[in-house]
HTML snippet that shows the backbone in 3Dmol.js (N, CA, C, O; Angstrom):
<script src="https://3Dmol.org/build/3Dmol-min.js"></script>
<div id="view" style="width:600px;height:400px;position:relative"></div>
<script>
const pdb = `
ATOM      1  N   UNK A   1       0.816  -1.191   0.000  1.00  0.00           N
ATOM      2  CA  UNK A   1       0.000   0.000   0.000  1.00  0.00           C
ATOM      3  C   UNK A   1       0.866   1.265   0.000  1.00  0.00           C
ATOM      4  O   UNK A   1       0.549   2.242  -0.678  1.00  0.00           O
ATOM      5  N   UNK A   2       1.958   1.236   0.764  1.00  0.00           N
ATOM      6  CA  UNK A   2       2.846   2.395   0.857  1.00  0.00           C
ATOM      7  C   UNK A   2       4.224   2.034   0.305  1.00  0.00           C
ATOM      8  O   UNK A   2       4.637   0.875   0.355  1.00  0.00           O
ATOM      9  N   UNK A   3       4.933   3.036  -0.224  1.00  0.00           N
ATOM     10  CA  UNK A   3       6.288   2.751  -0.710  1.00  0.00           C
ATOM     11  C   UNK A   3       7.232   2.451   0.458  1.00  0.00           C
ATOM     12  O   UNK A   3       7.029   2.912   1.581  1.00  0.00           O
ATOM     13  N   UNK A   4       8.259   1.673   0.160  1.00  0.00           N
ATOM     14  CA  UNK A   4       9.273   1.360   1.172  1.00  0.00           C
ATOM     15  C   UNK A   4       9.931   2.659   1.619  1.00  0.00           C
ATOM     16  O   UNK A   4      10.093   3.559   0.796  1.00  0.00           O
ATOM     17  N   UNK A   5      10.308   2.794   2.850  1.00  0.00           N
ATOM     18  CA  UNK A   5      10.240   1.818   3.938  1.00  0.00           C
ATOM     19  C   UNK A   5       8.953   1.919   4.753  1.00  0.00           C
ATOM     20  O   UNK A   5       8.804   1.200   5.741  1.00  0.00           O
ATOM     21  N   UNK A   6       8.014   2.797   4.364  1.00  0.00           N
ATOM     22  CA  UNK A   6       6.808   3.029   5.185  1.00  0.00           C
ATOM     23  C   UNK A   6       5.946   1.787   5.365  1.00  0.00           C
ATOM     24  O   UNK A   6       5.357   1.604   6.430  1.00  0.00           O
ATOM     25  N   UNK A   7       5.856   0.937   4.360  1.00  0.00           N
ATOM     26  CA  UNK A   7       4.974  -0.226   4.445  1.00  0.00           C
ATOM     27  C   UNK A   7       5.352  -1.142   5.609  1.00  0.00           C
ATOM     28  O   UNK A   7       4.475  -1.749   6.225  1.00  0.00           O
ATOM     29  N   UNK A   8       6.636  -1.248   5.913  1.00  0.00           N
ATOM     30  CA  UNK A   8       7.030  -2.156   6.998  1.00  0.00           C
ATOM     31  C   UNK A   8       6.437  -1.727   8.336  1.00  0.00           C
ATOM     32  O   UNK A   8       6.151  -2.576   9.180  1.00  0.00           O
ATOM     33  N   UNK A   9       6.249  -0.421   8.542  1.00  0.00           N
ATOM     34  CA  UNK A   9       5.660   0.059   9.799  1.00  0.00           C
ATOM     35  C   UNK A   9       4.167  -0.262   9.833  1.00  0.00           C
ATOM     36  O   UNK A   9       3.620  -0.554  10.896  1.00  0.00           O
ATOM     37  N   UNK A  10       3.518  -0.211   8.697  1.00  0.00           N
ATOM     38  CA  UNK A  10       2.105  -0.594   8.627  1.00  0.00           C
ATOM     39  C   UNK A  10       1.980  -2.089   8.910  1.00  0.00           C
ATOM     40  O   UNK A  10       1.118  -2.508   9.682  1.00  0.00           O
ATOM     41  N   UNK A  11       2.828  -2.879   8.294  1.00  0.00           N
ATOM     42  CA  UNK A  11       2.805  -4.326   8.512  1.00  0.00           C
ATOM     43  C   UNK A  11       3.046  -4.674   9.978  1.00  0.00           C
ATOM     44  O   UNK A  11       2.465  -5.630  10.491  1.00  0.00           O
ATOM     45  N   UNK A  12       3.895  -3.908  10.651  1.00  0.00           N
ATOM     46  CA  UNK A  12       4.223  -4.183  12.054  1.00  0.00           C
ATOM     47  C   UNK A  12       3.033  -3.939  12.983  1.00  0.00           C
ATOM     48  O   UNK A  12       3.015  -4.442  14.106  1.00  0.00           O
ATOM     49  N   UNK A  13       2.043  -3.174  12.528  1.00  0.00           N
ATOM     50  CA  UNK A  13       0.867  -2.894  13.356  1.00  0.00           C
ATOM     51  C   UNK A  13      -0.220  -3.957  13.228  1.00  0.00           C
ATOM     52  O   UNK A  13      -1.217  -3.897  13.948  1.00  0.00           O
ATOM     53  N   UNK A  14      -0.058  -4.900  12.355  1.00  0.00           N
ATOM     54  CA  UNK A  14      -1.077  -5.925  12.137  1.00  0.00           C
ATOM     55  C   UNK A  14      -1.157  -6.885  13.315  1.00  0.00           C
ATOM     56  O   UNK A  14      -0.166  -7.186  13.981  1.00  0.00           O
ATOM     57  N   UNK A  15      -2.376  -7.352  13.540  1.00  0.00           N
ATOM     58  CA  UNK A  15      -2.596  -8.395  14.547  1.00  0.00           C
ATOM     59  C   UNK A  15      -2.840  -9.708  13.822  1.00  0.00           C
ATOM     60  O   UNK A  15      -3.475  -9.720  12.768  1.00  0.00           O
ATOM     61  N   UNK A  16      -2.349 -10.808  14.365  1.00  0.00           N
ATOM     62  CA  UNK A  16      -2.590 -12.107  13.729  1.00  0.00           C
ATOM     63  C   UNK A  16      -4.085 -12.431  13.716  1.00  0.00           C
ATOM     64  O   UNK A  16      -4.815 -12.072  14.639  1.00  0.00           O
ATOM     65  N   UNK A  17      -4.522 -13.104  12.672  1.00  0.00           N
ATOM     66  CA  UNK A  17      -5.931 -13.474  12.548  1.00  0.00           C
ATOM     67  C   UNK A  17      -6.419 -14.233  13.772  1.00  0.00           C
ATOM     68  O   UNK A  17      -7.521 -13.974  14.256  1.00  0.00           O
ATOM     69  N   UNK A  18      -5.631 -15.151  14.273  1.00  0.00           N
ATOM     70  CA  UNK A  18      -6.041 -15.949  15.438  1.00  0.00           C
ATOM     71  C   UNK A  18      -6.312 -15.061  16.647  1.00  0.00           C
ATOM     72  O   UNK A  18      -7.243 -15.322  17.409  1.00  0.00           O
ATOM     73  N   UNK A  19      -5.514 -14.023  16.830  1.00  0.00           N
ATOM     74  CA  UNK A  19      -5.711 -13.111  17.958  1.00  0.00           C
ATOM     75  C   UNK A  19      -7.010 -12.322  17.788  1.00  0.00           C
ATOM     76  O   UNK A  19      -7.733 -12.088  18.756  1.00  0.00           O
ATOM     77  N   UNK A  20      -7.291 -11.923  16.576  1.00  0.00           N
ATOM     78  CA  UNK A  20      -8.531 -11.184  16.310  1.00  0.00           C
ATOM     79  C   UNK A  20      -9.738 -12.089  16.549  1.00  0.00           C
ATOM     80  O   UNK A  20     -10.705 -11.683  17.193  1.00  0.00           O
ATOM     81  N   UNK A  21      -9.682 -13.297  16.037  1.00  0.00           N
ATOM     82  CA  UNK A  21     -10.791 -14.249  16.210  1.00  0.00           C
ATOM     83  C   UNK A  21     -11.025 -14.607  17.678  1.00  0.00           C
ATOM     84  O   UNK A  21     -12.130 -15.000  18.051  1.00  0.00           O
ATOM     85  N   UNK A  22     -10.001 -14.474  18.501  1.00  0.00           N
ATOM     86  CA  UNK A  22     -10.098 -14.831  19.911  1.00  0.00           C
ATOM     87  C   UNK A  22     -10.595 -13.683  20.798  1.00  0.00           C
ATOM     88  O   UNK A  22     -10.743 -13.865  22.007  1.00  0.00           O
ATOM     89  N   UNK A  23     -10.850 -12.528  20.228  1.00  0.00           N
ATOM     90  CA  UNK A  23     -11.317 -11.403  21.041  1.00  0.00           C
ATOM     91  C   UNK A  23     -12.619 -11.773  21.739  1.00  0.00           C
ATOM     92  O   UNK A  23     -13.594 -12.129  21.077  1.00  0.00           O
ATOM     93  N   UNK A  24     -12.651 -11.696  23.064  1.00  0.00           N
ATOM     94  CA  UNK A  24     -13.849 -12.107  23.800  1.00  0.00           C
ATOM     95  C   UNK A  24     -14.839 -10.969  24.045  1.00  0.00           C
ATOM     96  O   UNK A  24     -15.921 -11.201  24.584  1.00  0.00           O
ATOM     97  N   UNK A  25     -14.488  -9.756  23.661  1.00  0.00           N
ATOM     98  CA  UNK A  25     -15.261  -8.572  24.035  1.00  0.00           C
ATOM     99  C   UNK A  25     -16.280  -8.185  22.969  1.00  0.00           C
ATOM    100  O   UNK A  25     -16.127  -8.499  21.789  1.00  0.00           O
ATOM    101  N   UNK A  26     -17.329  -7.492  23.423  1.00  0.00           N
ATOM    102  CA  UNK A  26     -18.220  -6.832  22.482  1.00  0.00           C
ATOM    103  C   UNK A  26     -17.377  -5.803  21.735  1.00  0.00           C
ATOM    104  O   UNK A  26     -16.624  -5.042  22.342  1.00  0.00           O
ATOM    105  N   UNK A  27     -17.513  -5.791  20.417  1.00  0.00           N
ATOM    106  CA  UNK A  27     -16.658  -4.945  19.593  1.00  0.00           C
ATOM    107  C   UNK A  27     -17.499  -4.216  18.558  1.00  0.00           C
ATOM    108  O   UNK A  27     -18.309  -4.829  17.861  1.00  0.00           O
ATOM    109  N   UNK A  28     -17.307  -2.920  18.460  1.00  0.00           N
ATOM    110  CA  UNK A  28     -18.002  -2.108  17.461  1.00  0.00           C
ATOM    111  C   UNK A  28     -17.016  -1.818  16.335  1.00  0.00           C
ATOM    112  O   UNK A  28     -15.947  -1.250  16.558  1.00  0.00           O
ATOM    113  N   UNK A  29     -17.391  -2.215  15.132  1.00  0.00           N
ATOM    114  CA  UNK A  29     -16.583  -1.960  13.938  1.00  0.00           C
ATOM    115  C   UNK A  29     -17.332  -0.893  13.144  1.00  0.00           C
ATOM    116  O   UNK A  29     -18.500  -1.076  12.802  1.00  0.00           O
ATOM    117  N   UNK A  30     -16.665   0.218  12.852  1.00  0.00           N
ATOM    118  CA  UNK A  30     -17.291   1.345  12.163  1.00  0.00           C
ATOM    119  C   UNK A  30     -16.515   1.626  10.885  1.00  0.00           C
ATOM    120  O   UNK A  30     -15.284   1.617  10.878  1.00  0.00           O
ATOM    121  N   UNK A  31     -17.253   1.877   9.796  1.00  0.00           N
ATOM    122  CA  UNK A  31     -16.593   2.117   8.516  1.00  0.00           C
ATOM    123  C   UNK A  31     -17.408   3.101   7.680  1.00  0.00           C
ATOM    124  O   UNK A  31     -18.637   3.119   7.749  1.00  0.00           O
ATOM    125  N   UNK A  32     -16.720   3.906   6.903  1.00  0.00           N
ATOM    126  CA  UNK A  32     -17.357   4.777   5.926  1.00  0.00           C
ATOM    127  C   UNK A  32     -17.440   4.051   4.590  1.00  0.00           C
ATOM    128  O   UNK A  32     -16.435   3.545   4.091  1.00  0.00           O
ATOM    129  N   UNK A  33     -18.625   3.999   4.017  1.00  0.00           N
ATOM    130  CA  UNK A  33     -18.827   3.240   2.775  1.00  0.00           C
ATOM    131  C   UNK A  33     -17.940   3.732   1.628  1.00  0.00           C
ATOM    132  O   UNK A  33     -17.500   2.936   0.798  1.00  0.00           O
ATOM    133  N   UNK A  34     -17.680   5.021   1.582  1.00  0.00           N
ATOM    134  CA  UNK A  34     -16.869   5.583   0.493  1.00  0.00           C
ATOM    135  C   UNK A  34     -15.400   5.781   0.887  1.00  0.00           C
ATOM    136  O   UNK A  34     -14.694   6.567   0.255  1.00  0.00           O
ATOM    137  N   UNK A  35     -14.946   5.091   1.902  1.00  0.00           N
ATOM    138  CA  UNK A  35     -13.556   5.183   2.356  1.00  0.00           C
ATOM    139  C   UNK A  35     -12.629   4.808   1.206  1.00  0.00           C
ATOM    140  O   UNK A  35     -12.741   3.722   0.636  1.00  0.00           O
ATOM    141  N   UNK A  36     -11.719   5.708   0.872  1.00  0.00           N
ATOM    142  CA  UNK A  36     -10.746   5.470  -0.198  1.00  0.00           C
ATOM    143  C   UNK A  36      -9.387   5.039   0.353  1.00  0.00           C
ATOM    144  O   UNK A  36      -8.453   4.810  -0.415  1.00  0.00           O
ATOM    145  N   UNK A  37      -9.273   4.929   1.675  1.00  0.00           N
ATOM    146  CA  UNK A  37      -8.018   4.552   2.314  1.00  0.00           C
ATOM    147  C   UNK A  37      -8.022   3.067   2.674  1.00  0.00           C
ATOM    148  O   UNK A  37      -7.084   2.337   2.352  1.00  0.00           O
ATOM    149  N   UNK A  38      -9.082   2.634   3.342  1.00  0.00           N
ATOM    150  CA  UNK A  38      -9.207   1.236   3.774  1.00  0.00           C
ATOM    151  C   UNK A  38     -10.483   0.663   3.151  1.00  0.00           C
ATOM    152  O   UNK A  38     -11.567   1.204   3.373  1.00  0.00           O
ATOM    153  N   UNK A  39     -10.377  -0.398   2.393  1.00  0.00           N
ATOM    154  CA  UNK A  39     -11.560  -0.970   1.737  1.00  0.00           C
ATOM    155  C   UNK A  39     -12.597  -1.466   2.757  1.00  0.00           C
ATOM    156  O   UNK A  39     -12.242  -1.977   3.819  1.00  0.00           O
ATOM    157  N   UNK A  40     -13.863  -1.308   2.423  1.00  0.00           N
ATOM    158  CA  UNK A  40     -14.958  -1.770   3.274  1.00  0.00           C
ATOM    159  C   UNK A  40     -14.831  -3.263   3.569  1.00  0.00           C
ATOM    160  O   UNK A  40     -15.209  -3.718   4.648  1.00  0.00           O
ATOM    161  N   UNK A  41     -14.308  -4.013   2.627  1.00  0.00           N
ATOM    162  CA  UNK A  41     -14.122  -5.445   2.821  1.00  0.00           C
ATOM    163  C   UNK A  41     -13.307  -5.781   4.058  1.00  0.00           C
ATOM    164  O   UNK A  41     -13.516  -6.833   4.662  1.00  0.00           O
ATOM    165  N   UNK A  42     -12.385  -4.916   4.447  1.00  0.00           N
ATOM    166  CA  UNK A  42     -11.593  -5.153   5.664  1.00  0.00           C
ATOM    167  C   UNK A  42     -12.489  -5.189   6.900  1.00  0.00           C
ATOM    168  O   UNK A  42     -12.331  -6.054   7.761  1.00  0.00           O
ATOM    169  N   UNK A  43     -13.422  -4.256   6.986  1.00  0.00           N
ATOM    170  CA  UNK A  43     -14.322  -4.224   8.137  1.00  0.00           C
ATOM    171  C   UNK A  43     -15.333  -5.364   8.079  1.00  0.00           C
ATOM    172  O   UNK A  43     -15.719  -5.902   9.117  1.00  0.00           O
ATOM    173  N   UNK A  44     -15.756  -5.732   6.895  1.00  0.00           N
ATOM    174  CA  UNK A  44     -16.645  -6.885   6.754  1.00  0.00           C
ATOM    175  C   UNK A  44     -15.946  -8.140   7.270  1.00  0.00           C
ATOM    176  O   UNK A  44     -16.547  -8.951   7.975  1.00  0.00           O
ATOM    177  N   UNK A  45     -14.685  -8.289   6.916  1.00  0.00           N
ATOM    178  CA  UNK A  45     -13.909  -9.447   7.370  1.00  0.00           C
ATOM    179  C   UNK A  45     -13.741  -9.431   8.890  1.00  0.00           C
ATOM    180  O   UNK A  45     -13.913 -10.459   9.544  1.00  0.00           O
ATOM    181  N   UNK A  46     -13.407  -8.271   9.450  1.00  0.00           N
ATOM    182  CA  UNK A  46     -13.276  -8.166  10.904  1.00  0.00           C
ATOM    183  C   UNK A  46     -14.573  -8.556  11.595  1.00  0.00           C
ATOM    184  O   UNK A  46     -14.559  -9.267  12.600  1.00  0.00           O
ATOM    185  N   UNK A  47     -15.687  -8.093  11.058  1.00  0.00           N
ATOM    186  CA  UNK A  47     -16.973  -8.407  11.692  1.00  0.00           C
ATOM    187  C   UNK A  47     -17.297  -9.890  11.610  1.00  0.00           C
ATOM    188  O   UNK A  47     -18.035 -10.410  12.447  1.00  0.00           O
ATOM    189  N   UNK A  48     -16.758 -10.570  10.618  1.00  0.00           N
ATOM    190  CA  UNK A  48     -16.936 -12.024  10.526  1.00  0.00           C
ATOM    191  C   UNK A  48     -16.005 -12.753  11.490  1.00  0.00           C
ATOM    192  O   UNK A  48     -16.379 -13.773  12.070  1.00  0.00           O
ATOM    193  N   UNK A  49     -14.811 -12.238  11.656  1.00  0.00           N
ATOM    194  CA  UNK A  49     -13.821 -12.882  12.515  1.00  0.00           C
ATOM    195  C   UNK A  49     -14.115 -12.704  13.997  1.00  0.00           C
ATOM    196  O   UNK A  49     -13.821 -13.596  14.793  1.00  0.00           O
ATOM    197  N   UNK A  50     -14.691 -11.561  14.385  1.00  0.00           N
ATOM    198  CA  UNK A  50     -14.898 -11.259  15.806  1.00  0.00           C
ATOM    199  C   UNK A  50     -16.298 -11.717  16.184  1.00  0.00           C
ATOM    200  O   UNK A  50     -17.284 -11.144  15.721  1.00  0.00           O
ATOM    201  N   UNK A  51     -16.394 -12.736  17.012  1.00  0.00           N
ATOM    202  CA  UNK A  51     -17.699 -13.331  17.312  1.00  0.00           C
ATOM    203  C   UNK A  51     -18.722 -12.351  17.892  1.00  0.00           C
ATOM    204  O   UNK A  51     -19.902 -12.418  17.548  1.00  0.00           O
ATOM    205  N   UNK A  52     -18.290 -11.460  18.751  1.00  0.00           N
ATOM    206  CA  UNK A  52     -19.226 -10.550  19.418  1.00  0.00           C
ATOM    207  C   UNK A  52     -19.108  -9.139  18.854  1.00  0.00           C
ATOM    208  O   UNK A  52     -19.030  -8.162  19.599  1.00  0.00           O
ATOM    209  N   UNK A  53     -19.096  -9.049  17.522  1.00  0.00           N
ATOM    210  CA  UNK A  53     -18.935  -7.745  16.890  1.00  0.00           C
ATOM    211  C   UNK A  53     -20.243  -7.246  16.293  1.00  0.00           C
ATOM    212  O   UNK A  53     -21.151  -8.015  15.977  1.00  0.00           O
ATOM    213  N   UNK A  54     -20.298  -5.943  16.154  1.00  0.00           N
ATOM    214  CA  UNK A  54     -21.356  -5.267  15.431  1.00  0.00           C
ATOM    215  C   UNK A  54     -20.670  -4.389  14.395  1.00  0.00           C
ATOM    216  O   UNK A  54     -19.688  -3.712  14.702  1.00  0.00           O
ATOM    217  N   UNK A  55     -21.179  -4.397  13.181  1.00  0.00           N
ATOM    218  CA  UNK A  55     -20.619  -3.564  12.110  1.00  0.00           C
ATOM    219  C   UNK A  55     -21.622  -2.478  11.765  1.00  0.00           C
ATOM    220  O   UNK A  55     -22.796  -2.756  11.523  1.00  0.00           O
ATOM    221  N   UNK A  56     -21.151  -1.242  11.745  1.00  0.00           N
ATOM    222  CA  UNK A  56     -21.982  -0.128  11.300  1.00  0.00           C
ATOM    223  C   UNK A  56     -21.250   0.566  10.154  1.00  0.00           C
ATOM    224  O   UNK A  56     -20.103   0.987  10.302  1.00  0.00           O
ATOM    225  N   UNK A  57     -21.926   0.679   9.012  1.00  0.00           N
ATOM    226  CA  UNK A  57     -21.355   1.336   7.838  1.00  0.00           C
ATOM    227  C   UNK A  57     -22.110   2.642   7.622  1.00  0.00           C
ATOM    228  O   UNK A  57     -23.327   2.643   7.441  1.00  0.00           O
ATOM    229  N   UNK A  58     -21.379   3.746   7.643  1.00  0.00           N
ATOM    230  CA  UNK A  58     -21.962   5.053   7.376  1.00  0.00           C
ATOM    231  C   UNK A  58     -21.954   5.307   5.874  1.00  0.00           C
ATOM    232  O   UNK A  58     -20.898   5.273   5.242  1.00  0.00           O
ATOM    233  N   UNK A  59     -23.124   5.561   5.302  1.00  0.00           N
ATOM    234  CA  UNK A  59     -23.211   5.932   3.895  1.00  0.00           C
ATOM    235  C   UNK A  59     -22.787   7.375   3.702  1.00  0.00           C
ATOM    236  O   UNK A  59     -22.804   8.170   4.642  1.00  0.00           O
ATOM    237  N   UNK A  60     -22.409   7.704   2.486  1.00  0.00           N
ATOM    238  CA  UNK A  60     -21.932   9.048   2.151  1.00  0.00           C
ATOM    239  C   UNK A  60     -20.860   9.494   3.133  1.00  0.00           C
ATOM    240  O   UNK A  60     -20.910  10.587   3.696  1.00  0.00           O
ATOM    241  N   UNK A  61     -19.883   8.604   3.318  1.00  0.00           N
ATOM    242  CA  UNK A  61     -18.834   8.852   4.312  1.00  0.00           C
ATOM    243  C   UNK A  61     -17.533   8.228   3.845  1.00  0.00           C
ATOM    244  O   UNK A  61     -17.507   7.101   3.351  1.00  0.00           O
ATOM    245  N   UNK A  62     -16.463   8.975   4.008  1.00  0.00           N
ATOM    246  CA  UNK A  62     -15.145   8.475   3.656  1.00  0.00           C
ATOM    247  C   UNK A  62     -14.440   7.860   4.856  1.00  0.00           C
ATOM    248  O   UNK A  62     -15.038   7.108   5.625  1.00  0.00           O
ATOM    249  N   UNK A  63     -13.167   8.187   5.005  1.00  0.00           N
ATOM    250  CA  UNK A  63     -12.298   7.560   6.002  1.00  0.00           C
ATOM    251  C   UNK A  63     -12.523   8.059   7.427  1.00  0.00           C
ATOM    252  O   UNK A  63     -12.221   7.341   8.380  1.00  0.00           O
ATOM    253  N   UNK A  64     -13.040   9.258   7.589  1.00  0.00           N
ATOM    254  CA  UNK A  64     -13.120   9.886   8.915  1.00  0.00           C
ATOM    255  C   UNK A  64     -14.558   9.913   9.433  1.00  0.00           C
ATOM    256  O   UNK A  64     -15.157  10.984   9.537  1.00  0.00           O
ATOM    257  N   UNK A  65     -15.111   8.752   9.755  1.00  0.00           N
ATOM    258  CA  UNK A  65     -16.499   8.683  10.220  1.00  0.00           C
ATOM    259  C   UNK A  65     -16.734   9.568  11.444  1.00  0.00           C
ATOM    260  O   UNK A  65     -17.776  10.213  11.559  1.00  0.00           O
ATOM    261  N   UNK A  66     -15.771   9.595  12.349  1.00  0.00           N
ATOM    262  CA  UNK A  66     -15.928  10.353  13.591  1.00  0.00           C
ATOM    263  C   UNK A  66     -15.950  11.854  13.351  1.00  0.00           C
ATOM    264  O   UNK A  66     -16.389  12.608  14.219  1.00  0.00           O
ATOM    265  N   UNK A  67     -15.488  12.301  12.197  1.00  0.00           N
ATOM    266  CA  UNK A  67     -15.513  13.727  11.849  1.00  0.00           C
ATOM    267  C   UNK A  67     -16.649  14.016  10.876  1.00  0.00           C
ATOM    268  O   UNK A  67     -17.398  14.975  11.060  1.00  0.00           O
ATOM    269  N   UNK A  68     -16.778  13.189   9.841  1.00  0.00           N
ATOM    270  CA  UNK A  68     -17.770  13.423   8.794  1.00  0.00           C
ATOM    271  C   UNK A  68     -19.202  13.279   9.297  1.00  0.00           C
ATOM    272  O   UNK A  68     -20.106  13.944   8.791  1.00  0.00           O
ATOM    273  N   UNK A  69     -19.412  12.425  10.277  1.00  0.00           N
ATOM    274  CA  UNK A  69     -20.737  12.217  10.874  1.00  0.00           C
ATOM    275  C   UNK A  69     -20.597  12.232  12.396  1.00  0.00           C
ATOM    276  O   UNK A  69     -20.988  11.288  13.082  1.00  0.00           O
ATOM    277  N   UNK A  70     -20.036  13.316  12.900  1.00  0.00           N
ATOM    278  CA  UNK A  70     -19.638  13.387  14.309  1.00  0.00           C
ATOM    279  C   UNK A  70     -20.786  13.090  15.277  1.00  0.00           C
ATOM    280  O   UNK A  70     -20.618  12.285  16.193  1.00  0.00           O
ATOM    281  N   UNK A  71     -21.915  13.704  15.099  1.00  0.00           N
ATOM    282  CA  UNK A  71     -23.020  13.517  16.048  1.00  0.00           C
ATOM    283  C   UNK A  71     -23.548  12.086  15.986  1.00  0.00           C
ATOM    284  O   UNK A  71     -23.771  11.465  17.025  1.00  0.00           O
ATOM    285  N   UNK A  72     -23.748  11.562  14.794  1.00  0.00           N
ATOM    286  CA  UNK A  72     -24.251  10.200  14.646  1.00  0.00           C
ATOM    287  C   UNK A  72     -23.227   9.184  15.159  1.00  0.00           C
ATOM    288  O   UNK A  72     -23.594   8.186  15.780  1.00  0.00           O
ATOM    289  N   UNK A  73     -21.952   9.439  14.899  1.00  0.00           N
ATOM    290  CA  UNK A  73     -20.888   8.563  15.390  1.00  0.00           C
ATOM    291  C   UNK A  73     -20.881   8.547  16.922  1.00  0.00           C
ATOM    292  O   UNK A  73     -20.836   7.482  17.537  1.00  0.00           O
ATOM    293  N   UNK A  74     -20.924   9.726  17.525  1.00  0.00           N
ATOM    294  CA  UNK A  74     -20.898   9.824  18.988  1.00  0.00           C
ATOM    295  C   UNK A  74     -22.102   9.106  19.597  1.00  0.00           C
ATOM    296  O   UNK A  74     -21.966   8.427  20.615  1.00  0.00           O
ATOM    297  N   UNK A  75     -23.278   9.250  18.985  1.00  0.00           N
ATOM    298  CA  UNK A  75     -24.470   8.583  19.506  1.00  0.00           C
ATOM    299  C   UNK A  75     -24.347   7.070  19.385  1.00  0.00           C
ATOM    300  O   UNK A  75     -24.725   6.334  20.296  1.00  0.00           O
ATOM    301  N   UNK A  76     -23.822   6.616  18.267  1.00  0.00           N
ATOM    302  CA  UNK A  76     -23.615   5.182  18.052  1.00  0.00           C
ATOM    303  C   UNK A  76     -22.683   4.604  19.118  1.00  0.00           C
ATOM    304  O   UNK A  76     -22.986   3.572  19.718  1.00  0.00           O
ATOM    305  N   UNK A  77     -21.560   5.265  19.351  1.00  0.00           N
ATOM    306  CA  UNK A  77     -20.595   4.793  20.347  1.00  0.00           C
ATOM    307  C   UNK A  77     -21.197   4.864  21.747  1.00  0.00           C
ATOM    308  O   UNK A  77     -21.025   3.942  22.544  1.00  0.00           O
ATOM    309  N   UNK A  78     -21.896   5.947  22.049  1.00  0.00           N
ATOM    310  CA  UNK A  78     -22.526   6.074  23.367  1.00  0.00           C
ATOM    311  C   UNK A  78     -23.530   4.944  23.602  1.00  0.00           C
ATOM    312  O   UNK A  78     -23.547   4.343  24.676  1.00  0.00           O
ATOM    313  N   UNK A  79     -24.356   4.655  22.612  1.00  0.00           N
ATOM    314  CA  UNK A  79     -25.340   3.574  22.742  1.00  0.00           C
ATOM    315  C   UNK A  79     -24.655   2.217  22.902  1.00  0.00           C
ATOM    316  O   UNK A  79     -25.073   1.390  23.713  1.00  0.00           O
ATOM    317  N   UNK A  80     -23.609   2.003  22.125  1.00  0.00           N
ATOM    318  CA  UNK A  80     -22.872   0.743  22.198  1.00  0.00           C
ATOM    319  C   UNK A  80     -22.260   0.547  23.587  1.00  0.00           C
ATOM    320  O   UNK A  80     -22.372  -0.530  24.172  1.00  0.00           O
ATOM    321  N   UNK A  81     -21.623   1.577  24.102  1.00  0.00           N
ATOM    322  CA  UNK A  81     -21.000   1.492  25.421  1.00  0.00           C
ATOM    323  C   UNK A  81     -22.030   1.342  26.530  1.00  0.00           C
ATOM    324  O   UNK A  81     -21.803   0.601  27.486  1.00  0.00           O
ATOM    325  N   UNK A  82     -23.153   2.033  26.417  1.00  0.00           N
ATOM    326  CA  UNK A  82     -24.206   1.914  27.423  1.00  0.00           C
ATOM    327  C   UNK A  82     -24.770   0.490  27.427  1.00  0.00           C
ATOM    328  O   UNK A  82     -25.021  -0.078  28.490  1.00  0.00           O
ATOM    329  N   UNK A  83     -24.965  -0.074  26.256  1.00  0.00           N
ATOM    330  CA  UNK A  83     -25.467  -1.436  26.157  1.00  0.00           C
ATOM    331  C   UNK A  83     -24.453  -2.432  26.727  1.00  0.00           C
ATOM    332  O   UNK A  83     -24.822  -3.341  27.471  1.00  0.00           O
ATOM    333  N   UNK A  84     -23.185  -2.258  26.380  1.00  0.00           N
ATOM    334  CA  UNK A  84     -22.132  -3.155  26.882  1.00  0.00           C
ATOM    335  C   UNK A  84     -22.024  -3.044  28.395  1.00  0.00           C
ATOM    336  O   UNK A  84     -21.830  -4.051  29.075  1.00  0.00           O
ATOM    337  N   UNK A  85     -22.147  -1.823  28.936  1.00  0.00           N
ATOM    338  CA  UNK A  85     -22.068  -1.617  30.374  1.00  0.00           C
ATOM    339  C   UNK A  85     -23.237  -2.310  31.067  1.00  0.00           C
ATOM    340  O   UNK A  85     -23.064  -2.901  32.133  1.00  0.00           O
ATOM    341  N   UNK A  86     -24.414  -2.242  30.474  1.00  0.00           N
ATOM    342  CA  UNK A  86     -25.590  -2.885  31.030  1.00  0.00           C
ATOM    343  C   UNK A  86     -25.456  -4.396  31.052  1.00  0.00           C
ATOM    344  O   UNK A  86     -25.981  -5.052  31.953  1.00  0.00           O
ATOM    345  N   UNK A  87     -24.761  -4.957  30.075  1.00  0.00           N
ATOM    346  CA  UNK A  87     -24.546  -6.396  30.026  1.00  0.00           C
ATOM    347  C   UNK A  87     -23.577  -6.856  31.107  1.00  0.00           C
ATOM    348  O   UNK A  87     -23.627  -8.004  31.548  1.00  0.00           O
ATOM    349  N   UNK A  88     -22.696  -5.957  31.532  1.00  0.00           N
ATOM    350  CA  UNK A  88     -21.668  -6.316  32.513  1.00  0.00           C
ATOM    351  C   UNK A  88     -22.138  -6.158  33.944  1.00  0.00           C
ATOM    352  O   UNK A  88     -21.405  -6.516  34.866  1.00  0.00           O
ATOM    353  N   UNK A  89     -23.324  -5.639  34.161  1.00  0.00           N
ATOM    354  CA  UNK A  89     -23.810  -5.425  35.534  1.00  0.00           C
ATOM    355  C   UNK A  89     -24.376  -6.690  36.113  1.00  0.00           C
ATOM    356  O   UNK A  89     -24.830  -6.696  37.257  1.00  0.00           O
TER     357      UNK A  89
END
`;
const viewer = $3Dmol.createViewer("view");
viewer.addModel(pdb, "pdb");
viewer.setStyle({}, {cartoon: {color: "spectrum"}});
viewer.zoomTo();
viewer.render();
</script>
């Protein structure tokens, strides 16, 4: 994706598939449908690998969901955290 030597730093941030599949936590995966940086397929795959995941795709949104749809993003995260907190009580 990036020219050398930058790609090696991106590769170093990757988590092994087995570690991702083993995540025991409720996980919110958020993606912008028109993201030109990271393909939507990456988030679809994560949502399949993580057993307790929820995927939310923002339409008419690029890479910065938290900025492009700030209020809706904040509400989504707040609801997710409130629900997760309620499950832990």
